[in-house]
C-alpha positions in Angstrom: 191.2 186.2 164.7 194.7 185.9 166.1 195.5 189.6 165.3 192.3 190.8 167.0 193.1 188.7 170.1 196.7 190.0 170.1 195.5 193.6 170.0 193.1 193.1 172.9 195.7 191.3 174.9 198.2 194.1 174.3 195.7 196.8 175.1 195.0 195.1 178.5 198.6 194.4 179.5 200.5 197.5 178.4 198.8 199.8 181.0 199.2 197.1 183.6 202.9 196.7 182.9 203.5 200.5 183.3 202.4 200.3 187.0 205.4 200.6 189.3 204.4 197.8 191.7 203.6 195.4 188.8 207.1 196.0 187.4 208.7 195.3 190.8 206.7 192.1 191.1 207.7 190.9 187.6 211.3 191.9 188.2 211.3 189.9 191.5 209.9 186.8 189.7 212.5 187.1 187.0 215.3 187.5 189.6 214.2 184.3 191.3 214.2 182.4 188.0 217.6 183.7 187.1 219.1 182.7 190.5 217.5 179.2 190.1 219.1 178.8 186.7 222.5 180.1 188.0 222.7 177.8 191.0 221.7 174.7 189.0 224.3 175.3 186.3 228.0 174.6 186.1 230.0 177.8 185.5 233.3 178.4 183.6 234.6 182.0 183.7 237.6 183.1 181.7 239.8 186.0 182.7 238.2 186.5 186.1 241.3 188.4 187.3 240.4 191.3 184.9 236.9 191.5 186.3 238.2 191.5 189.9 240.7 194.3 189.0 238.0 196.6 187.5 234.8 195.7 189.3 235.0 198.7 191.6 237.0 201.0 189.4 236.1 203.3 186.5 235.7 200.8 183.6 233.1 200.3 180.9 231.8 196.7 180.7 230.0 196.1 177.4 227.9 193.1 176.3 225.5 192.4 173.5 221.8 193.3 174.2 220.8 189.7 174.0 223.5 188.5 176.4 222.6 190.0 179.8 220.7 187.3 181.7 223.4 185.3 183.4 225.8 188.2 183.7 223.6 189.6 186.5 224.2 187.0 189.1 227.9 186.8 188.2 228.5 190.6 188.8 226.3 190.4 191.9 228.3 187.6 193.5 231.5 189.1 192.2 230.9 192.3 194.2 230.7 194.7 191.3 229.8 198.3 192.1 228.4 199.8 188.9 225.7 201.7 187.0 223.8 200.2 184.1 222.4 202.2 181.2 218.6 201.4 180.8 216.0 202.5 178.2 213.2 204.9 179.3 210.7 202.5 177.6 208.6 200.4 180.0 210.7 197.3 179.2 213.9 199.2 180.0 212.4 200.4 183.3 211.5 196.9 184.2 215.0 195.7 183.4 216.4 198.5 185.5 214.4 197.2 188.4 215.7 193.7 187.8 219.3 195.0 187.7 218.7 196.9 190.9 217.8 193.6 192.6 221.3 192.4 191.5 223.0 195.5 192.9 223.3 197.7 189.8 222.1 201.3 189.8 220.5 202.8 186.7 221.1 205.6 184.3 218.1 206.1 182.0 218.4 206.8 178.3 220.1 205.6 175.1 221.9 206.8 172.1 218.6 207.7 170.4 216.7 208.9 173.5 218.4 211.2 176.0 221.9 210.5 174.7 223.5 213.7 175.9 222.0 213.2 179.4 223.4 209.6 179.5 226.8 210.8 178.4 227.0 213.5 181.1 225.8 211.2 183.9 228.1 208.4 182.7 231.1 210.6 182.6 230.3 212.0 186.0 230.1 208.4 187.4 233.3 207.3 185.9 235.2 210.4 187.0 234.3 209.7 190.6 236.6 206.8 190.4 234.7 204.2 192.5 232.0 202.8 190.1 232.1 201.0 186.8 229.5 201.2 184.0 227.6 198.4 182.2 225.9 198.9 178.8 224.9 197.2 175.6 226.5 198.9 172.6 223.9 197.6 170.2 220.8 198.5 172.2 218.0 199.3 172.6 216.8 198.7 169.0 219.8 197.5 167.1 221.3 196.9 164.6 222.1 193.6 166.3 225.8 193.0 167.1 226.9 196.4 165.8 228.8 198.6 168.3 227.5 202.1 168.5 229.8 204.9 169.7 228.5 205.6 173.2 230.9 203.4 175.1 233.8 204.8 173.1 232.9 208.3 174.0 232.8 207.4 177.7 236.2 205.9 177.4 237.7 208.8 175.4 236.4 211.4 177.8 237.4 209.6 181.1 240.3 207.4 180.3 238.4 204.3 181.6 239.0 201.1 179.7 236.3 199.2 177.7 236.0 195.6 178.7 233.9 193.3 176.4 232.0 190.5 178.2 229.9 187.6 176.8 228.2 184.5 178.1 226.8 181.4 176.5 225.1 178.2 177.7 225.1 174.6 176.6 221.3 174.5 176.8 219.6 177.7 175.8 216.4 179.1 174.3 216.6 182.1 171.9 213.7 184.5 172.2 211.9 185.4 169.0 213.0 189.1 168.9 215.6 191.2 167.0 218.5 190.6 169.5 217.8 186.8 169.8 217.9 187.2 173.6 219.6 184.0 175.0 217.8 182.4 178.0 220.0 179.9 179.7 218.2 176.8 180.8 218.6 175.0 184.2 221.3 172.4 184.6 223.4 173.8 181.7 227.1 174.6 181.5 227.5 178.4 181.5 230.6 180.0 180.1 231.5 183.7 180.6 234.4 185.4 178.8 235.8 188.7 180.3 237.8 190.4 177.6 241.0 192.3 178.0 240.8 196.1 178.7 240.8 198.4 175.7 241.8 202.0 176.1 240.8 204.8 173.7 243.2 207.6 173.0 241.7 210.9 174.3 243.2 212.7 171.3 241.9 210.1 168.7 240.7 211.7 165.5 237.6 210.5 163.6 239.6 207.9 161.6 241.3 206.3 164.7 238.0 206.5 166.6 236.2 204.5 163.9 239.1 202.0 163.7 238.8 201.3 167.5 235.0 201.0 167.2 235.4 198.4 164.5 238.1 196.6 166.5 235.9 196.3 169.6 233.0 195.1 167.4 235.1 192.4 165.8 236.3 191.2 169.3 232.7 191.0 170.6 231.4 189.2 167.5 234.3 186.8 167.7 233.5 186.2 171.4 229.9 185.3 170.8 230.6 183.2 167.7 233.3 181.1 169.5 231.3 180.6 172.6 228.1 179.7 170.9 230.1 177.5 168.5 231.4 175.5 171.4 227.8 174.4 172.1 226.6 174.3 168.5 224.0 176.9 169.1 222.0 179.0 166.7 224.1 181.6 164.9 222.6 185.0 165.8 222.1 187.4 162.8 224.1 190.6 162.6 222.6 194.0 161.5 219.0 193.2 162.4 217.0 196.1 163.9 213.9 195.8 166.0 211.8 197.5 163.3 213.1 195.2 160.5 212.5 192.1 162.7 208.9 193.2 163.3 208.3 193.8 159.6 209.8 190.4 158.8 207.4 188.7 161.3 204.4 190.6 159.8 205.4 189.5 156.3 205.7 185.9 157.5 202.3 185.9 159.1 200.7 187.5 156.0 202.4 184.8 153.8 201.1 182.0 156.1 197.6 183.6 156.1 197.6 183.6 152.3 198.8 180.0 152.1 196.0 178.9 154.4 193.5 180.8 152.4 194.8 179.3 149.2 194.7 175.8 150.7 191.1 176.2 151.8 190.1 177.4 148.3 191.5 174.3 146.7 189.4 171.9 148.9 
């Protein structure tokens, strides 16, 4: 019964959420909610000087896919001038509209969809010299907390530094999805950590390139573990893809269905 209702609900909402005006309405409501959380929370930002130095210069700010919510008002009030990489999927387009409300322009695509186009546009933006870039190196479908190579190619081709950023919150809700998207709750303490700039040698060979990719990944994993550990939060899994997470949920539902059926049979 649940599955049938879910399919009907999905069939109704998917076409609706593709409508441009609906996406803007949803994005607007989300923005209001984010600002409400932001202004009711206490903020602690580490290494703010690095953010101020590169907020309007060619730099590549990277953050885990599940850690974007409270970065939006921070970069908005901080006066950042940047482009954000967004998926072409309807969810990505809605998020792009949300980011636009916080002052970020969009480049559509990902490493798996339109990767060459994203690379060209991103390199063009960074070479202009007056805009930064923001992107999630583990998006849009994972594996979770694994740095893909896109940000490093931007850095190698333009000389722009990579700056890892993360946020956490004392009171939070983790969404039931592959990236464990963290939703900060009102009246929390929000911490934001802006990492040190990391430069990629433009002449780096494959071995050095992979070494730097792994170094950046380790820094970002350490960021999130230390920050979440401060608040004793749920430890987010690594290497989980969107497809694997969906398969896992389906298996759990099937197991629960069998257990219920078995329990009824014993009565």
